N, C-alpha and C positions, 0 to 999 in steps of 0.2 A: 136496297132501300133507297128511295129518292126523296129528298127534301124539296117539296114544291112551294114552301113558304106557308102553306095552309096546314101543313102536317106531313108526316112521312107516309109514303105509299109503298106497300109491299108488292114485290113481283114474285109470282109463283112459277117455278120452273119444274118440269118433269125430267128426272134424271134416269138414264138407262142403268140397269144393274151393273154393267161394265164400268160406267162412269163412277157410280157410287163406290165400287170396289177400288177403283184406281185413286179416287180422291180420299177415300177412307175417312179419317178423322176430320178433315176440313169440312166435309159435307155436314157431319153431325154437329160439329161445333158451330158451323154457320147457322144451323137450325136453332141451336141454343142462343146464339146472338139475336136471331130474329125474335125469339121469345122475350129476350131482355128489352129489345127496342120497342116491341109492341106494348110493353108495359104490363104484360101478364106475369104474375108472380108464381113461379113453380116451386119455390121453397115451402116446405110444410112448416107451419107455425103452430105453436102450442095451442092457440085459440082457434084452430081450424074448425069450421062448421061441421065437418064430417069426421069427428074425433075418432070413432071406432075404426073406420077404414084407414085413416091417416096413421093411427097408432100401429095398426097391423103392418102397413107398408113400411113404416120406419123400422119396425123390428126386422122385417125381411131384408131390407137394404143394409141395416147395421150388421147382420150376420154375413151377408154377401161380401161386404167390404172389410170384414174384421182382419183377414189375413193378407190384405193388400193385393189379392188376385181374385179374378172372377172367372170361373170355369164354365163350360158349355151347359152342364146340368143346372147350374144356378141361373143362367140366363133363361133356360127353358122353363124352369120353375117360376121365375118372375113373369115370363110371358103368359104362362097358364093362369097365374093369379090375376093378372091384369085383364084377361079375357072374362074371368068370372066376376070381376068387379067393374061394372060399366059406369062408374062414377065419372061425371064430366069435369071433375076438378082439374085445374091446370097441371098439377103434378102428375096425375095418372095419365092424362092425355099426352103430356110431354114424353113420359117413359114409354107409353104404348106406341107412339109414332116412331120413336127412336129404335125400339126393338123390332118393329115391323121392318124397318129399313135394313137392319142388321141381318135378320133371318130371311130376307127376301130371296137370296140365291142359295140358301142352305149352307153357306160357309161363313165362318167368322174369322176375319183377319185380326192381326195384332192391333192394327190401327182402330178397327171397329170396337175391339174389346176395350181399348183405352178410352175411346170416345164414350162408350157406355158407362165406364167407371166415372168419368168426369160428369156425365149427365146425372148419374145417381147422386154424386156429391152436391150438385146444384139443388137436388130435391131435399136432401137431408137437412135437418136443423143445423144451425151454425156450429154448435159444439161438436156434433158428430161429423159434420163436414170437415172441420179442421183435423179431427182425429183420423178420418179416412185419408185425407191428403198426406198427413205425416207418414202413415203406414205405407201408402202407395209410393210415395217418394223414396222412402227407405228401401222398399223392395226393388224399385227400379235401379237405385244406386247399387244395391247388392248384385242385381243381375248384370249390370254393366261391368262391375268389378270381376264377377265370375267369368263373364265372356272374355274380358281382357286376359284373365289368368289362363283360361283354356287356350286362347289364341297364342299366348306367350309359350305355353307348354308345347303346343303343336309346332310352332316355329323352332323351338329348341330341339324337339324330337327330330325334325327334318334336318337341322344342322348336324345333330349327332349321327343320324343315319348317313348323311353325305360323307361325314368324316370317317365313319366306320367302314364304308365300302371304297373310300378313296385309295388310290395307289400311293403307298408310302415310299417306295423306292423302285426305280426302273433302271436296268443296266444291261448293256449289250457288250460282250467281251469275248476275247479269244482265250480258250482254255490253255493254261500253262502246265508244263511238266509232262507233255504227251510223249516225250522221248524215253520216259522211264517205265520200268516194270512191264514191258511188253504192251504198253497201252496203244501204240500205233497199230499193232495187229488187231487189238480189241476194237478200235475205232473203225478200221477197214471192214471188219467182219460183222459187227453188230450195230453200229450207229447209222441212222438215216436222218435226212433233213426232216424237220417238223416232229421228230420223235421227242417225247417228254423225257426229261432227265430230273435228277434230284440233287439239290445242294444241301450239304450237311457240314456242320461245324466239326472240326477235328481238334481235339484237346491234346495238348502236350507236344505239338509239332515243334521240334527244336529249331526249325528254319523260319517259322512264321507263327507267332502267338495267336494271330487272327485267322488262321488257316480255315478255308472253306473248300471242301473237295466236291467234285462233280462226278456222279456215278450213274450207271444204268444197272439193271439186274445182273448183267454178266460181269460187272467189275467197275473199277475206278477209271475215269477218263483223264482226270487231271485236277487242276485247282483254279479257283478264282484268282486273278492277278492280285499281288500283294497290296497295292495301293487301294484297290476296290474292296478287298476283304476287310481292310481296317475300318471302312465306313459301314460295311454290312454286318460285321460280327456282332455289334451290340443289338441289332434288330433280331438276328438269329437267336441270340441268347435270351431274348424276351419272347420267343416262340411265334414270331411273325409267320403268317401263312405265305406260301409261295406258288408261283407259276413259272416253270422253267422248261425250256425246250430248245432244240438245236435249230438254228435258222439257216446255217450253211456249213459246209466242210471245205476248208481251204486246203489245197494240195501244195504243201510245202516242198522244199527241195528233197528232204529226206522223210518227213513225217506228215500225215494229214493233221490239220488243226481245226477242231470244232469251234464254231462261233455260237455262243449261248445267249438267249434272251431270258433275263431273270426279272420277275416282278414280285414285289412283296406287299402284302396287305396286313392290316392289324390282326392280332390274335382272335378278337371277337367277331371278325368278318367271316362270312360263309363263302367267300371267294377264294379259289385256289385250294391247294392241299395242305394238310398239316405238315409242318417241317419236322422230320425225325429228330430224335434226341441226339446230342453230340456223341461222337465215337472217339475212342482213344487212339492216339497215333501208334502205328506199328511200323518198325523199320523194314524197309523194302529193299529190293535188289538195286544194283548200280544202274546207271543210265545205259541205254542201249548203245550209245556211242562208245562208252568205256568198255563194254563187252566186246564190241567190234574191234577196238584197239587191242584188247587182250588176245582175241582170236587171231588177229593179223600177226601179232608178235609170235604167237605159238607156231603159226604157219611158217614164218621166216626161219625160226629156229630149226624146224623140221627140215626145211630145204637146205639149210646150211649143213646139217648133219649128213644128209644124203649126199651132198656135194663132196664133203670130206671123205666119206666112204668110197665114193667113186675114184677120187684122186689117190687115196691110199691103195686101192686095188690096182690102179694103173702103175703106180710106183713099184709095187710088189711084182707085177708082171714083167716090168723092165728088168728088175734085178734077177728075177728067175731066168730070164732069157739070156742074160749076160753070163 
């Protein structure tokens, strides 16, 4: 609208459907502003000259805005009613033009729906207008609050999921105690690099209250180092899931030593395998080095006895010869 000094001059522009959809509410509210500036009154007043049509329209609009929302079927019903009532009153013309723009491309956006709602409020008598505004405002506030709550729940769910699948402990260690109970032979014969193993809490171990043993189906390979077991034992006692496998096998001077990668996840995670229930400590044989010493001592004793027998036989031969 341009003020020329002699009055305002309206400029009519033709909008493409794409522009109308992109501008949404601003286009329709701009049209409403044009009505206001042109001096045409679109509000239905009690003393309207077309009381019958006006009263029927007010009733339709009051029902449409009662719940603070306007759905597609209500818009279509209003459009059909306006087509059957060709009254040239400003209110009907205003609503008819607005709905035609909304339905032009067969889609109704949220902005267009809100623009129609506000256009209807302009047509309604003042008391019903304020009532409609109050309901619409309350509904919008509720929708915003609901949207915020849903978004907050979504973000919390994402945080919970990240926490659920996150690694809770990661450890790479050399297996201790491989010299005992024939474990060196077990490692040489049955363990391979990248092979999965199982870590299990051992209850009642007199040497380590936090003992965690490492085993394969063929037997026990050894234990988690004492200092590491002290940190991991509480997680094992809570049922944390595990991923454990052999990353390499070191060739020591006397025994092969497996290196194990152990990763723990929360009990409610689907990652890894379920950690078996703890087992009770059972006393096992002496270390292989102790057995070797015992065998060596036995061999020395046997050699000494044999030497003594030979010497005794030699002395007896000399005596008999003399």
